C-alpha positions in Angstrom: 5.6 -52.1 -82.3 8.6 -51.7 -79.9 11.2 -54.3 -79.0 13.7 -54.2 -76.4 17.3 -54.9 -77.2 17.1 -58.4 -75.3 14.0 -59.5 -77.5 15.7 -58.2 -80.7 18.8 -60.3 -79.9 16.6 -63.3 -79.4 15.0 -63.1 -82.7 18.7 -62.8 -84.4 19.9 -65.8 -82.4 16.7 -67.8 -83.5 17.4 -67.0 -87.2 14.3 -64.8 -87.5 16.0 -61.8 -88.9 16.9 -61.8 -92.5 18.7 -59.3 -94.7 18.5 -59.6 -98.3 17.2 -63.0 -97.9 20.0 -64.1 -95.8 19.8 -65.0 -92.1 21.6 -62.3 -90.3 24.1 -62.5 -87.7 24.4 -60.2 -84.5 27.3 -58.5 -85.7 26.1 -57.8 -89.2 26.8 -54.0 -90.2 23.9 -52.7 -92.4 24.3 -51.0 -95.7 22.2 -48.2 -96.9 18.8 -49.4 -98.4 19.2 -52.9 -97.4 16.1 -54.7 -96.5 15.6 -56.5 -93.3 12.8 -58.9 -92.5 11.9 -59.9 -89.1 9.6 -62.9 -88.5 7.9 -62.7 -85.4 6.0 -65.6 -83.5 2.3 -65.0 -83.3 1.9 -68.1 -81.0 4.1 -66.9 -78.4 2.1 -65.6 -75.4 3.3 -62.2 -73.9 5.1 -62.8 -70.7 2.8 -62.3 -67.8 4.2 -59.8 -65.0 4.3 -61.8 -61.9 3.7 -60.0 -58.7 6.2 -59.7 -56.2 5.7 -58.6 -52.7 8.8 -56.2 -52.4 8.5 -53.2 -49.7 8.4 -50.0 -51.6 8.6 -46.4 -50.4 5.9 -44.2 -52.4 6.7 -40.6 -51.8 3.4 -39.4 -53.7 0.7 -40.9 -55.9 -2.8 -40.1 -57.7 -4.5 -41.9 -60.4 -1.9 -40.7 -63.0 1.6 -41.2 -61.5 3.5 -42.3 -58.5 6.7 -41.3 -57.2 9.0 -43.8 -55.6 11.9 -44.0 -53.7 13.8 -46.9 -55.1 16.1 -48.9 -52.7 19.6 -50.0 -54.0 19.6 -53.6 -55.4 16.2 -53.3 -57.0 16.3 -54.0 -61.0 13.8 -51.5 -62.4 11.8 -53.7 -65.0 12.0 -57.3 -66.0 14.9 -58.6 -68.0 16.9 -61.7 -68.1 18.1 -62.8 -65.1 15.3 -60.6 -63.1 12.0 -61.6 -64.6 9.9 -61.4 -61.3 11.8 -59.7 -58.8 11.8 -55.9 -59.9 10.6 -52.7 -59.2 7.7 -53.3 -61.7 6.8 -56.8 -60.1 6.6 -55.2 -56.8 4.2 -52.4 -58.4 2.1 -55.2 -59.7 1.9 -56.8 -56.3 0.6 -53.6 -54.5 -2.1 -53.3 -57.2 -0.5 -50.3 -59.1 -2.2 -49.5 -62.5 0.7 -49.2 -65.0 1.0 -47.5 -68.3 1.7 -50.1 -71.2 5.0 -48.6 -71.9 7.7 -50.0 -74.7 9.4 -53.2 -74.7 8.1 -54.7 -71.7 8.7 -51.4 -69.3 5.2 -50.7 -68.1 5.1 -47.6 -66.3 8.7 -46.7 -66.5 9.3 -43.2 -67.8 13.1 -43.2 -66.8 15.3 -45.7 -65.2 18.1 -45.8 -62.2 20.7 -48.6 -62.2 20.2 -51.6 -59.9 22.5 -50.1 -57.3 21.6 -46.7 -57.7 18.9 -45.4 -55.1 16.4 -42.8 -55.3 13.4 -40.9 -56.8 11.5 -42.3 -60.1 8.3 -41.5 -61.4 6.0 -44.1 -62.5 3.5 -43.6 -65.1 -0.1 -45.2 -64.6 -1.6 -44.5 -67.7 -0.4 -44.1 -71.4 -1.3 -40.2 -71.5 0.8 -39.6 -68.5 3.5 -41.9 -69.6 3.8 -39.9 -73.3 3.8 -36.4 -71.5 6.2 -37.3 -69.0 8.6 -38.8 -71.6 8.1 -35.8 -73.7 8.9 -33.5 -70.7 12.1 -35.6 -70.1 13.2 -35.3 -73.8 12.5 -31.4 -73.6 14.7 -31.1 -70.6 11.8 -29.9 -68.4 12.3 -32.5 -65.6 14.9 -31.7 -63.1 16.8 -34.5 -61.6 19.6 -34.0 -59.3 22.2 -36.6 -58.0 24.1 -36.8 -55.0 27.4 -38.6 -55.7 30.5 -39.2 -53.6 33.6 -39.3 -56.1 37.3 -39.6 -55.6 39.6 -36.9 -55.5 38.8 -33.1 -56.5 37.3 -31.4 -59.5 39.4 -28.9 -60.9 36.4 -26.2 -61.2 33.1 -26.0 -59.5 30.4 -26.0 -61.4 31.9 -28.3 -64.3 30.1 -29.4 -67.4 30.9 -33.0 -68.9 29.4 -32.9 -72.5 30.4 -36.1 -74.0 28.6 -38.5 -76.2 27.9 -42.1 -74.9 27.7 -45.6 -76.5 27.9 -48.9 -75.7 31.5 -50.4 -75.4 32.4 -52.3 -78.9 33.5 -55.6 -76.9 31.7 -55.4 -73.5 28.0 -54.9 -74.0 27.5 -54.4 -70.4 29.6 -51.0 -70.3 29.4 -47.7 -71.6 32.3 -45.4 -72.9 32.6 -41.9 -74.2 32.8 -42.4 -78.2 32.3 -39.9 -81.0 29.4 -41.8 -82.4 27.8 -42.3 -79.2 24.5 -40.4 -78.2 24.7 -36.7 -76.8 25.3 -36.6 -73.2 25.6 -33.7 -70.8 26.0 -33.5 -67.0 26.6 -30.6 -64.8 28.7 -31.3 -61.4 29.0 -28.8 -58.9 31.0 -29.2 -55.3 28.8 -29.7 -52.5 31.5 -30.7 -49.9 35.4 -30.8 -50.4 37.1 -33.4 -48.3 40.5 -34.9 -47.9 40.0 -37.9 -50.3 36.7 -37.3 -52.0 34.0 -34.7 -52.8 30.2 -34.7 -52.3 28.9 -33.6 -55.9 25.5 -32.5 -57.1 25.2 -33.8 -60.5 22.3 -32.6 -62.6 21.2 -34.6 -65.8 20.4 -32.9 -69.1 20.1 -36.2 -70.9 19.4 -39.7 -69.6 22.1 -42.0 -71.0 22.6 -45.6 -69.6 25.4 -45.0 -66.8 25.7 -41.4 -67.8 26.9 -40.0 -64.4 29.3 -43.0 -63.7 30.9 -42.8 -67.3 31.0 -38.8 -67.4 33.1 -38.9 -64.0 35.3 -41.6 -64.9 36.1 -39.7 -68.1 37.3 -36.7 -66.2 39.2 -38.8 -63.5 37.1 -38.6 -60.5 35.1 -42.1 -60.6 32.3 -42.6 -58.3 33.4 -44.0 -54.8 32.2 -47.8 -54.6 31.6 -48.0 -58.4 32.6 -51.9 -59.5 32.4 -51.0 -63.2 33.5 -47.6 -63.6 35.8 -47.3 -60.6 39.0 -47.0 -62.1 41.1 -48.4 -59.2 39.0 -46.8 -56.5 41.0 -46.1 -53.3 44.0 -46.9 -55.1 43.8 -43.8 -57.1 44.5 -41.8 -53.6 48.7 -41.8 -52.8 50.4 -40.5 -49.8 49.2 -40.3 -46.2 45.4 -39.9 -47.2 45.8 -43.6 -48.8 44.5 -45.2 -45.6 41.7 -43.2 -45.1 40.5 -43.8 -48.8 40.8 -47.6 -48.1 38.8 -47.3 -44.9 36.2 -45.3 -47.0 36.2 -47.9 -50.0 35.6 -50.4 -47.3 32.7 -48.8 -45.8 30.8 -48.2 -49.0 28.8 -51.2 -50.1 28.0 -50.0 -53.6 28.2 -47.1 -55.9 27.9 -43.8 -53.9 25.4 -42.6 -56.0 21.5 -41.6 -55.0 18.8 -39.8 -56.8 18.0 -37.2 -54.2 15.8 -34.6 -56.3 13.0 -34.8 -58.6 11.2 -31.8 -60.1 8.4 -31.8 -62.8 5.2 -30.3 -63.7 2.1 -33.0 -63.1 1.4 -34.3 -66.6 -2.2 -33.6 -66.4 -3.0 -31.0 -64.1 0.1 -29.0 -64.8 1.1 -28.4 -61.0 4.8 -28.3 -59.9 6.0 -31.2 -58.1 9.1 -31.4 -56.2 10.5 -34.4 -54.2 13.7 -34.7 -52.0 15.3 -38.0 -50.9 18.0 -37.6 -48.2 21.3 -39.7 -48.2 20.6 -43.3 -47.9 21.5 -45.3 -44.6 23.9 -47.6 -46.0 25.9 -45.0 -47.6 26.2 -42.9 -44.2 29.3 -44.6 -42.8 31.4 -43.7 -46.0 30.3 -40.1 -46.0 30.9 -39.6 -42.4 34.5 -41.0 -42.9 35.1 -38.4 -45.5 33.3 -35.6 -44.0 33.3 -36.0 -40.4 30.2 -36.0 -38.2 27.2 -35.3 -40.2 23.5 -35.4 -39.3 22.7 -39.2 -40.6 18.9 -38.4 -41.2 19.8 -35.1 -43.1 23.2 -35.5 -44.4 22.5 -33.6 -47.5 20.4 -30.9 -46.1 23.2 -30.7 -43.4 25.7 -30.2 -46.0 23.8 -27.7 -48.2 23.1 -30.0 -51.3 19.4 -28.7 -52.0 19.2 -25.2 -53.2 16.3 -22.5 -52.6 15.3 -23.1 -56.3 14.5 -26.9 -55.3 11.5 -25.9 -53.2 
């Protein structure tokens, strides 16, 4: 049986978790060989996934999977505060069959943050879900993100290999910490401009907030990031400060977009490749730093995609 972090926290808060016969607190650190007993309420009915008619862009689908271009602002799966207005609820509304998935996340193979837009693959059955998950774990799924970051990288390409874990006091934040889970992101500069750069970020692991945390850790946070922005436009000094402030005002959210997704079909083995251009809500910010670019084809115009992506 698999429980989400939220479900586990509820059980602890309800006194349904004991350690050595004593009710456990959420702050309890376990020692080796301690016995943990969890009491589950068999009478609690499973939460029903309510359909919610939210428009979705479906890039491709068959009976095994679907590739979605997720809009910014949409939470991926139900959780406290968003039980019935998520991507999963939208998929239910359109009649999409979903794999069971762990922890109340049916069909979800990998996630995007609420305010990150772009490509996701959804599994429609358990076999596809299992094989896609295995492919991601084996780093056989290529995921490249377009990101606008403050300042200029010292070199390109640049690898950031730093473990990520949850912040000790702010549980909604992630940080670099020695005891965190291994995390690696490769960054390369697509376009270098006065106050920011357009980067191509390729994931080798899939930790929560990975790109945002890694860029913050090397001093080049994502433009528009409200959590890991580290001062945003205030980081830019001198004559360019005014431009940086205009860019910050033009970017309504973190300038991070899942632009490329390549994987082998989990059943047929066919190679599937999908591209998603820079989203319209982020075009004004990119135009301010880069000058006039072709809005419908910003990433193609700037050379984000490579021959190997075809």
